[in-house]
C-alpha positions as CSV (number, residue, x, y, z in Angstrom):
1,M,-108.8,-254.6,38.1
2,K,-111.1,-251.7,37.3
3,D,-114.2,-252.2,35.1
4,Q,-113.5,-251.4,31.4
5,A,-116.3,-248.9,31.2
6,K,-114.9,-246.9,34.2
7,L,-111.5,-246.9,32.5
8,V,-112.9,-245.6,29.3
9,E,-114.8,-242.9,31.2
10,G,-111.7,-241.9,33.0
11,L,-109.7,-241.8,29.7
12,N,-112.5,-239.7,28.1
13,E,-112.4,-237.3,31.0
14,A,-108.6,-236.9,30.8
15,F,-108.7,-236.1,27.1
16,G,-112.1,-234.5,27.1
17,K,-113.4,-232.1,29.8
18,D,-110.2,-232.2,31.9
19,S,-108.0,-231.3,28.8
20,L,-105.0,-232.8,30.5
21,Y,-103.3,-233.0,27.1
22,L,-102.8,-229.3,27.2
23,S,-100.2,-229.6,29.9
24,R,-96.7,-229.9,28.5
25,D,-95.9,-232.3,31.3
26,F,-98.8,-234.6,30.8
27,S,-97.4,-238.2,30.6
28,L,-98.6,-241.7,30.3
29,D,-97.5,-242.2,33.9
30,Q,-99.8,-239.4,35.0
31,L,-102.7,-240.9,33.0
32,A,-102.1,-244.3,34.5
33,N,-102.1,-242.8,38.0
34,K,-105.3,-240.9,37.2
35,L,-107.0,-244.1,36.0
36,D,-105.4,-246.0,39.0
37,I,-104.0,-248.7,36.7
38,E,-100.5,-249.8,35.7
39,Y,-98.6,-247.9,33.0
40,S,-98.7,-250.9,30.6
41,K,-102.5,-251.3,31.0
42,A,-103.0,-247.6,30.2
43,E,-100.8,-248.0,27.1
44,E,-102.7,-251.1,26.0
45,L,-106.1,-249.4,26.7
46,I,-105.2,-246.5,24.4
47,R,-104.0,-248.7,21.6
48,Q,-107.2,-250.8,21.9
49,L,-109.6,-247.8,21.9
50,Y,-107.8,-245.4,19.6
51,G,-105.4,-247.5,17.5
52,H,-102.6,-245.1,18.4
53,S,-99.8,-244.8,20.9
54,F,-100.2,-242.3,23.8
55,G,-97.8,-239.9,22.1
56,E,-99.7,-240.0,18.8
57,L,-103.0,-239.5,20.6
58,L,-101.5,-236.6,22.6
59,D,-100.3,-235.0,19.3
60,M,-103.7,-235.5,17.7
61,Y,-105.6,-233.8,20.5
62,R,-103.1,-230.9,20.8
63,V,-103.2,-230.3,17.0
64,D,-107.0,-230.4,17.1
65,F,-107.0,-227.8,19.9
66,A,-104.6,-225.6,17.9
67,K,-106.7,-225.9,14.8
68,K,-109.8,-224.7,16.7
69,Q,-107.8,-221.8,18.2
70,I,-106.6,-220.8,14.7
71,E,-110.1,-221.0,13.3
72,Q,-111.2,-218.7,16.1
73,G,-108.6,-216.1,15.1
74,V,-106.3,-216.5,18.0
75,L,-103.2,-215.9,15.9
76,E,-104.4,-212.3,15.3
77,N,-103.5,-211.6,19.0
78,V,-101.1,-214.4,20.0
79,S,-97.8,-215.5,18.5
80,L,-97.3,-218.9,17.0
81,G,-95.0,-219.7,20.0
82,K,-97.6,-218.8,22.5
83,L,-100.2,-220.9,20.6
84,A,-97.7,-223.8,20.7
85,S,-97.3,-223.5,24.4
86,K,-101.0,-223.1,25.0
87,S,-101.6,-226.3,23.0
88,G,-99.2,-228.2,25.2
89,F,-96.0,-228.3,23.0
90,D,-92.5,-227.6,24.3
91,S,-91.4,-225.5,21.4
92,Q,-92.7,-223.7,18.3
93,P,-90.6,-225.9,15.9
94,T,-92.0,-229.1,17.5
95,F,-95.5,-227.7,17.2
96,A,-95.0,-226.8,13.6
97,S,-93.6,-230.2,12.8
98,V,-96.3,-232.1,14.5
99,F,-99.0,-229.8,13.1
100,Q,-97.7,-230.4,9.6
101,K,-97.5,-234.1,10.1
102,E,-101.1,-234.2,11.3
103,T,-102.7,-231.8,8.8
104,G,-100.3,-231.7,5.9
105,V,-99.7,-228.0,6.3
106,L,-97.8,-225.6,8.6
107,P,-99.9,-223.7,11.2
108,T,-99.5,-220.4,9.3
109,E,-100.6,-222.1,6.0
110,Y,-103.6,-223.5,7.8
111,R,-104.5,-220.0,9.1
112,N,-104.1,-218.5,5.6
113,T,-106.3,-221.2,4.1
114,K,-109.0,-220.5,6.7
115,L,-108.8,-216.8,6.1
116,R,-109.3,-217.3,2.3
117,E,-112.3,-219.5,3.0
118,E,-114.0,-216.7,4.9
């Protein structure tokens, strides 16, 4: 079995510099393959390190990416649907639902709040 530190490093790469979470097709199977470990071990590692399931972690990273994009004014030039896709979501309704679940507001409300703060 791989050294725990190497697994953590690989996990941080996948969710950090590699930004694999932005791919709509990114799955726990792909992550396990990247880390060269079994699916169940990858699932367990994520729960131990983050206290969340893979899907929850994926949503958190994708919403965080979208929030940063909104804060940078991307919605002035890109539709909400394009931002959803760019953030790794399959559809705008899914994006809006997950965004609201994570932040408490819809993406457009988040943008409007940020605009008022400026």
